N, CA, C and O of each residue as an XYZ file, in Angstrom:
388
protein
N       0.836    -27.866     -3.103
C       0.149    -26.334     -1.786
C       0.374    -24.982     -2.465
O      -0.257    -23.950     -2.691
N       1.260    -25.363     -2.619
C       1.783    -23.505     -2.694
C       0.889    -23.211     -4.002
O       0.430    -22.079     -4.156
N       0.599    -24.399     -5.104
C       0.223    -23.314     -6.410
C      -1.397    -23.209     -5.445
O      -1.329    -22.354     -4.562
N      -1.781    -23.418     -5.467
C      -3.557    -23.350     -4.458
C      -2.920    -22.203     -3.498
O      -3.872    -21.661     -2.936
N      -1.974    -21.747     -3.176
C      -1.979    -20.541     -2.750
C      -1.596    -19.146     -3.781
O      -1.954    -17.974     -3.662
N      -1.137    -19.495     -4.327
C      -0.518    -18.583     -5.400
C      -1.674    -18.281     -6.477
O      -1.649    -17.267     -7.174
N      -2.794    -19.349     -6.559
C      -4.363    -19.139     -7.148
C      -5.287    -17.709     -5.535
O      -5.737    -16.567     -5.435
N      -4.998    -19.085     -4.614
C      -6.067    -17.777     -3.401
C      -5.359    -15.839     -4.100
O      -5.829    -14.850     -4.664
N      -3.883    -16.368     -3.494
C      -3.629    -14.684     -3.677
C      -2.814    -13.925     -4.954
O      -1.910    -13.116     -5.161
N      -4.010    -14.962     -5.807
C      -4.180    -13.730     -7.855
C      -5.701    -13.685     -6.993
O      -5.718    -12.878     -6.063
N      -6.723    -14.326     -7.183
C      -8.041    -13.994     -6.485
C      -8.997    -13.457     -5.575
O     -10.152    -13.047     -5.689
N      -7.920    -13.616     -4.336
C      -8.140    -11.805     -3.788
C      -7.182    -10.359     -4.322
O      -7.299     -9.163     -4.056
N      -6.444    -10.950     -4.982
C      -5.842     -9.847     -5.212
C      -6.660     -8.374     -6.887
O      -6.459     -7.196     -7.185
N      -7.615     -9.637     -7.468
C      -8.235     -9.192     -8.310
C      -9.852     -8.551     -7.318
O     -10.633     -7.781     -7.877
N     -10.006     -8.869     -6.366
C     -10.998     -8.502     -5.852
C     -10.573     -7.262     -4.393
O     -11.293     -6.516     -3.729
N      -9.146     -7.525     -4.374
C      -8.743     -6.136     -3.438
C      -9.007     -5.243     -5.189
O      -9.534     -4.160     -4.933
N      -8.900     -5.322     -6.005
C      -8.807     -4.739     -6.993
C     -10.377     -3.735     -7.504
O     -10.541     -2.538     -7.743
N     -11.098     -4.662     -7.502
C     -12.941     -5.009     -7.770
C     -12.263     -3.504     -6.679
O     -11.550     -2.610     -7.136
N     -12.601     -3.574     -5.632
C     -13.216     -2.954     -4.329
C     -11.923     -1.133     -3.543
O     -11.934     -0.491     -2.493
N     -10.956     -1.062     -5.029
C     -10.197     -0.821     -5.142
C     -10.724      0.218     -6.471
O     -10.173      1.312     -6.601
N     -11.745     -0.184     -7.363
C     -12.853      0.954     -8.203
C     -13.082      1.769     -7.825
O     -12.848      2.966     -7.989
N     -14.204      0.484     -6.551
C     -15.922      0.309     -6.361
C     -16.006      1.331     -4.417
O     -17.001      1.531     -3.721
N     -14.111      1.838     -4.078
C     -14.830      2.343     -2.908
C     -15.046      3.327     -2.767
O     -14.357      4.218     -3.264
N     -16.556      3.642     -1.701
C     -16.842      4.458     -1.946
C     -15.802      5.906     -0.629
O     -16.246      6.962     -0.179
N     -15.105      5.584     -0.527
C     -14.433      6.572      0.482
C     -12.535      6.630     -0.178
O     -11.715      5.713     -0.137
N     -12.389      7.774     -0.623
C     -11.027      7.553     -0.120
C     -10.491      7.411      0.337
O      -9.378      7.887      0.111
N     -10.663      6.818      1.166
C     -10.168      5.778      2.108
C      -9.530      4.127      2.826
O      -8.541      3.602      3.339
N     -11.513      3.772      2.214
C     -11.205      2.150      1.946
C     -10.261      2.734     -0.008
O      -9.174      2.160     -0.076
N     -10.481      3.457     -1.059
C      -8.950      3.154     -2.090
C      -7.717      3.139     -2.064
O      -6.842      2.882     -2.891
N      -7.746      3.569     -0.587
C      -6.456      4.167      0.256
C      -5.745      2.697      0.565
O      -4.796      2.069      0.095
N      -6.412      2.559      1.279
C      -6.725      0.656      1.901
C      -6.369     -0.164      1.303
O      -5.499     -0.926      1.723
N      -7.074     -0.313     -0.203
C      -6.898     -1.944     -0.991
C      -6.262     -1.676     -1.594
O      -6.070     -2.601     -2.384
N      -5.284     -0.320     -1.946
C      -3.981      0.226     -2.681
C      -2.757     -0.459     -1.061
O      -1.530     -0.413     -0.972
N      -3.365     -0.782     -0.474
C      -2.249     -1.145      0.687
C      -2.200     -2.337      0.289
O      -1.280     -2.872     -0.329
N      -3.434     -2.901      0.715
C      -3.525     -4.861      1.028
C      -2.804     -4.715     -0.498
O      -1.653     -4.980     -0.153
N      -2.721     -4.494     -1.815
C      -2.981     -4.585     -2.836
C      -1.844     -5.527     -2.784
O      -1.698     -6.712     -3.081
N      -0.619     -4.014     -2.007
C       0.652     -4.115     -2.606
C       1.347     -5.174     -1.339
O       2.563     -5.291     -1.194
N       0.494     -5.773     -0.626
C       1.067     -6.986      0.638
C       1.173     -7.860      0.327
O       2.082     -8.626      0.644
N      -0.508     -8.261     -1.066
C      -0.919     -9.263     -1.439
C       0.129     -9.781     -2.750
O       0.101    -10.867     -3.329
N       1.397     -8.162     -3.086
C       2.155     -8.647     -4.143
C       3.135     -8.877     -3.304
O       3.356    -10.065     -3.070
N       3.984     -7.860     -2.624
C       4.936     -8.961     -1.461
C       4.896    -11.118     -1.340
O       5.780    -11.915     -1.656
N       3.809    -11.318     -0.893
C       3.215    -12.128     -0.412
C       3.549    -13.392     -2.044
O       4.292    -14.328     -1.746
N       3.161    -13.391     -3.219
C       2.707    -13.216     -4.443
C       3.994    -13.583     -5.057
O       3.991    -14.635     -5.697
N       4.862    -13.058     -5.001
C       6.333    -12.446     -5.593
C       7.605    -13.387     -4.431
O       8.778    -13.575     -4.753
N       6.946    -13.874     -3.032
C       7.581    -15.245     -2.522
C       7.211    -16.229     -2.441
O       7.800    -17.246     -2.078
N       5.970    -16.055     -2.832
C       5.946    -17.838     -3.199
C       6.104    -17.838     -4.443
O       6.090    -18.977     -4.910
N       6.207    -17.266     -4.962
C       6.357    -17.545     -6.415
C       7.709    -18.368     -7.035
O       7.901    -19.234     -7.889
N       8.907    -17.198     -5.648
C      10.757    -17.015     -6.308
C      10.649    -18.575     -5.377
O      11.359    -19.498     -5.777
N       9.632    -18.831     -3.996
C      10.155    -20.974     -3.862
C       9.362    -21.134     -4.777
O      10.206    -21.743     -5.434
N       8.685    -21.140     -5.285
C       7.271    -22.235     -6.741
C       8.701    -22.044     -7.802
O       8.497    -22.459     -8.943
N       9.724    -21.623     -7.612
C      10.632    -21.341     -9.058
C      12.032    -21.345     -8.477
O      12.930    -21.636     -9.267
N      12.410    -21.028     -7.046
C      13.865    -21.443     -6.394
C      14.783    -20.566     -6.588
O      15.978    -20.709     -6.329
N      14.388    -19.856     -6.938
C      14.827    -18.330     -6.800
C      14.988    -17.235     -5.691
O      14.651    -16.075     -5.930
N      15.634    -17.695     -4.175
C      15.071    -16.667     -3.211
C      15.612    -15.164     -3.445
O      15.273    -14.211     -2.743
N      16.402    -15.102     -4.412
C      16.725    -13.316     -4.042
C      15.173    -13.085     -4.315
O      14.751    -12.215     -3.553
N      14.310    -13.529     -5.060
C      13.197    -12.780     -5.176
C      12.631    -12.522     -3.728
O      11.599    -11.866     -3.864
N      12.838    -12.725     -2.643
C      12.286    -12.596     -1.190
C      13.799    -10.162     -1.288
O      13.539     -9.077     -0.767
N      14.283    -10.333     -1.639
C      15.039     -9.515     -1.949
C      14.685     -7.923     -2.365
O      14.943     -6.748     -2.103
N      13.425     -9.338     -3.723
C      12.601     -8.092     -4.358
C      11.399     -7.338     -3.374
O      11.309     -6.200     -2.913
N      10.732     -8.269     -3.312
C       9.480     -9.024     -2.266
C       9.482     -7.547     -0.790
O       8.668     -6.763     -0.301
N      10.863     -7.889     -0.634
C      11.276     -7.235      0.632
C      11.337     -5.147     -0.145
O      10.755     -4.206      0.394
N      11.867     -5.090     -0.936
C      11.857     -4.234     -1.286
C      10.336     -3.556     -1.256
O       9.736     -2.774     -0.519
N      10.114     -4.140     -2.213
C       8.837     -3.557     -2.626
C       7.441     -3.877     -1.363
O       6.376     -4.365     -1.741
N       7.678     -3.537     -0.007
C       7.461     -4.083      0.924
C       7.246     -3.066      1.652
O       6.253     -2.827      2.339
N       9.190     -1.800      1.350
C       9.367     -0.793      1.841
C       8.505      0.168      0.838
O       7.990      1.246      1.134
N       8.482     -0.461     -0.350
C       7.793      1.182     -0.416
C       6.391      1.155     -0.822
O       5.805      2.197     -1.114
N       5.917      0.197     -0.848
C       4.321     -0.495     -0.453
C       4.344      0.346      0.447
O       3.759      1.320     -0.026
N       4.784      0.667      1.862
C       4.315      1.529      3.114
C       4.996      2.324      2.859
O       4.270      3.314      2.772
N       6.129      2.656      2.629
C       6.298      4.670      2.321
C       5.142      4.871      1.320
O       4.530      5.898      1.614
N       4.683      4.313      0.351
C       3.773      5.549     -0.180
C       3.129      5.257      0.339
O       2.639      6.269      0.841
N       2.484      4.170      0.788
C       0.608      4.543      2.141
C       0.741      5.223      2.689
O      -0.327      5.621      3.154
N       2.083      6.074      3.225
C       1.993      6.867      4.099
C       2.557      8.267      3.787
O       2.946      9.001      4.696
N       2.593      8.606      2.569
C       2.686      9.911      1.731
C       1.484     10.089      1.232
O       0.943     11.190      1.337
N       0.785      8.898      0.526
C      -0.137      8.892     -0.442
C      -1.339      9.642      0.862
O      -2.038     10.589      0.502
N      -1.495      8.917      2.833
C      -2.153      9.635      3.463
C      -1.847     11.065      3.717
O      -2.574     12.044      3.542
N      -1.081     11.022      3.998
C       0.333     12.342      4.692
C      -0.800     13.777      3.803
O      -1.437     14.676      4.352
N      -0.642     13.414      2.105
C      -0.974     14.379      1.041
C      -2.531     14.499      1.115
O      -3.247     15.279      0.488
N      -2.781     13.834      1.751
C      -4.622     14.099      1.248
C      -5.545     14.397      2.929
O      -6.680     14.182      3.354
N      -3.866     15.186      3.630
C      -4.858     15.497      4.703
C      -4.524     16.553      4.888
O      -5.238     17.491      5.244
N      -3.406     16.559      4.678
C      -2.114     18.159      4.684
C      -1.642     18.885      2.595
O      -0.682     19.577      2.255
N      -2.313     18.551      2.077
C      -2.449     19.266      0.845
C      -0.817     19.235      0.371
O      -0.515     20.031     -0.519
N      -0.110     18.656      0.731
C       1.715     19.043      0.315
C       2.333     17.462      1.066
O       1.744     16.673      1.804
N       3.372     17.441      0.660
C       3.789     16.183      1.424
C       5.504     16.958      1.398
O       6.190     16.052      0.926
N       5.767     17.294      1.477
C       7.345     18.379      2.061
C       7.026     18.308      4.191
O       6.733     17.402      4.971
N       7.240     19.451      4.302
C       7.363     20.211      5.437
C       6.270     20.603      5.761
O       6.385     21.793      6.054
N       4.806     20.124      5.927
C       4.112     21.849      6.343
C       4.119     22.780      7.648
O       3.947     22.373      8.797
N       4.355     24.130      7.250
C       4.163     25.290      7.550
C       2.903     25.613      8.038
O       2.168     25.272      7.111
N       1.759     26.342      9.474
C       0.956     25.989      9.343
C       1.516     27.714      9.862
O       2.673     28.112      9.728
N       0.532     28.412     10.373
C       0.789     29.922     10.650
C      -0.276     29.983     12.176
O      -1.378     29.467     12.355
N      -0.098     30.160     12.372
C      -0.793     30.522     13.703
C      -2.324     31.945     13.428
O      -2.373     33.079     12.950
N      -3.312     30.988     14.057
C      -4.148     32.569     13.402
C      -4.297     33.702     14.742
O      -3.415     33.846     15.589
N      -5.471     34.378     14.727
C      -5.016     36.168     15.660
C      -5.477     35.138     16.986
O      -5.320     35.790     18.018
N      -5.782     34.313     17.167
C      -6.943     33.727     18.696
C      -5.700     33.458     18.898
O      -5.101     34.128     19.739
N      -4.598     31.782     17.740
C      -3.776     31.173     19.004
C      -3.115     32.039     19.194
O      -2.601     31.840     20.294
N      -2.478     33.742     18.433
C      -1.454     34.409     19.296
C      -1.617     35.790     20.587
O      -0.844     36.317     21.387
N      -3.203     35.971     20.181
C      -3.635     36.684     21.500
C      -4.066     37.968     20.517
O      -5.021     38.738     20.628
N      -3.555     37.940     20.036
C      -3.671     39.649     19.118
C      -5.513     40.471     19.272
O      -5.751     41.557     18.744
């Protein structure tokens, strides 16, 4: 049964990579990268169970954290064109001058 799960995850990962390549918008591609990362976490967990290596779950959790933070950074960069603190200067209308 776990072999079927690995095959299904692999097929899903290939489909997400196709979506990543042909995604019409940037957000479709970001979603595809995030989905691929989530499926990779599942793949690592199932492979670790099949191999009898419970320490693979630690690796999978670390990868999930990196995937989450990376997705947030990518979305912030494409929204503000900067990764660090964004300081916006108020316009003349906002200051009342």
